[in-house]
KETORBA-390312 format. One record per residue (C-alpha): residue in three letters; x, y, z. Coordinates in Angstrom, 1 decimal. Layout:
BEGIN
+---------+--------+--------+--------+
: residuo :      X :      Y :      Z :
+---------+--------+--------+--------+
:     ALA :      X :      Y :      Z :
...
+---------+--------+--------+--------+
This chain:
BEGIN
+---------+--------+--------+--------+
: residuo :      X :      Y :      Z :
+---------+--------+--------+--------+
:     MET :  -78.1 :  131.8 :   66.5 :
:     ARG :  -76.4 :  133.1 :   69.6 :
:     GLU :  -76.3 :  136.4 :   71.3 :
:     ALA :  -73.1 :  137.9 :   72.7 :
:     GLN :  -73.6 :  140.6 :   75.3 :
:     GLY :  -76.9 :  141.5 :   73.8 :
:     SER :  -75.9 :  141.6 :   70.1 :
:     PHE :  -76.6 :  139.0 :   67.4 :
:     VAL :  -73.8 :  136.7 :   66.4 :
:     PRO :  -74.2 :  134.8 :   63.1 :
:     PRO :  -73.8 :  131.0 :   63.4 :
:     SER :  -70.6 :  131.0 :   61.3 :
:     ASP :  -69.0 :  133.6 :   63.5 :
:     ALA :  -70.0 :  131.7 :   66.6 :
:     ALA :  -68.5 :  128.5 :   65.2 :
:     ALA :  -65.3 :  130.4 :   64.4 :
:     LEU :  -65.2 :  131.8 :   67.9 :
:     GLU :  -65.8 :  128.4 :   69.5 :
:     LEU :  -63.0 :  126.9 :   67.3 :
:     ALA :  -60.6 :  129.7 :   68.4 :
:     LEU :  -61.5 :  129.2 :   72.0 :
:     CYS :  -60.8 :  125.4 :   71.7 :
:     ARG :  -57.4 :  126.1 :   70.2 :
:     LEU :  -56.6 :  128.6 :   72.9 :
:     ARG :  -57.6 :  126.1 :   75.6 :
:     ASP :  -55.3 :  123.5 :   74.0 :
:     GLN :  -52.4 :  125.9 :   73.9 :
:     LEU :  -52.9 :  126.9 :   77.5 :
:     ALA :  -52.9 :  123.3 :   78.5 :
:     VAL :  -49.6 :  122.7 :   76.7 :
:     ILE :  -48.1 :  125.8 :   78.4 :
:     ALA :  -49.4 :  124.7 :   81.8 :
:     GLY :  -48.0 :  121.2 :   81.3 :
:     ALA :  -44.5 :  122.6 :   80.4 :
:     ARG :  -44.2 :  124.6 :   83.6 :
:     PRO :  -42.3 :  123.2 :   86.6 :
:     THR :  -44.4 :  121.8 :   89.5 :
:     PRO :  -44.4 :  123.6 :   92.8 :
:     GLN :  -42.2 :  120.8 :   94.2 :
:     GLU :  -39.7 :  121.2 :   91.4 :
:     LEU :  -39.5 :  124.9 :   92.1 :
:     ALA :  -39.0 :  124.3 :   95.8 :
:     ASP :  -36.3 :  121.7 :   95.0 :
:     ASP :  -34.5 :  124.1 :   92.6 :
:     HIS :  -34.6 :  126.9 :   95.2 :
:     ALA :  -33.2 :  124.7 :   97.9 :
:     ALA :  -30.4 :  123.6 :   95.6 :
:     ASP :  -29.7 :  127.3 :   94.8 :
:     ILE :  -29.5 :  128.2 :   98.5 :
:     ALA :  -27.1 :  125.3 :   99.2 :
:     THR :  -24.9 :  126.3 :   96.3 :
:     ALA :  -25.0 :  130.0 :   97.3 :
:     ARG :  -23.9 :  129.0 :  100.8 :
:     ARG :  -21.0 :  126.9 :   99.5 :
:     ILE :  -19.9 :  129.8 :   97.3 :
:     HIS :  -20.1 :  132.2 :  100.2 :
:     GLN :  -18.0 :  129.9 :  102.3 :
:     ALA :  -15.4 :  129.8 :   99.5 :
:     ARG :  -15.6 :  133.6 :   99.0 :
:     PRO :  -16.8 :  135.2 :  102.3 :
:     GLY :  -16.8 :  138.7 :  100.9 :
:     VAL :  -19.6 :  137.8 :   98.5 :
:     PRO :  -23.0 :  138.1 :  100.2 :
:     VAL :  -25.2 :  134.9 :  100.1 :
:     HIS :  -28.2 :  136.9 :   98.8 :
:     HIS :  -26.1 :  138.2 :   95.8 :
:     VAL :  -25.0 :  134.7 :   94.9 :
:     LEU :  -28.6 :  133.5 :   95.2 :
:     ALA :  -29.8 :  136.2 :   92.9 :
:     VAL :  -27.2 :  135.3 :   90.3 :
:     LEU :  -28.1 :  131.6 :   90.5 :
:     GLU :  -31.8 :  132.4 :   90.1 :
:     VAL :  -31.1 :  134.6 :   87.0 :
:     LEU :  -29.0 :  131.8 :   85.5 :
:     ARG :  -31.7 :  129.3 :   86.1 :
:     ALA :  -34.3 :  131.6 :   84.5 :
:     MET :  -32.1 :  132.1 :   81.5 :
:     SER :  -31.5 :  128.4 :   81.0 :
:     GLU :  -35.3 :  127.8 :   81.2 :
:     MET :  -35.9 :  130.5 :   78.6 :
:     GLU :  -33.3 :  129.0 :   76.3 :
:     ALA :  -34.5 :  125.5 :   76.7 :
:     PRO :  -36.1 :  124.2 :   73.5 :
:     ASP :  -39.9 :  123.7 :   73.5 :
:     ALA :  -40.8 :  120.1 :   74.1 :
+---------+--------+--------+--------+
């Protein structure tokens, strides 16, 4: 028999809470594993900067920071549309 913040929790409720916590931890581990690593994020950003500079050279009237913002949005959209692994 456990107590949660000073109140009695029946064993069946405690077991259900522990099971729910385990499931939540498992789901968080899967989500964390699916996220890109800091190195991947840095590589993607460097690639976006290089592409933005190339586009700016081809179209000097378009500011680099505008192109970079569009590339970042496109990358985010493709990540959201990617099927779950």
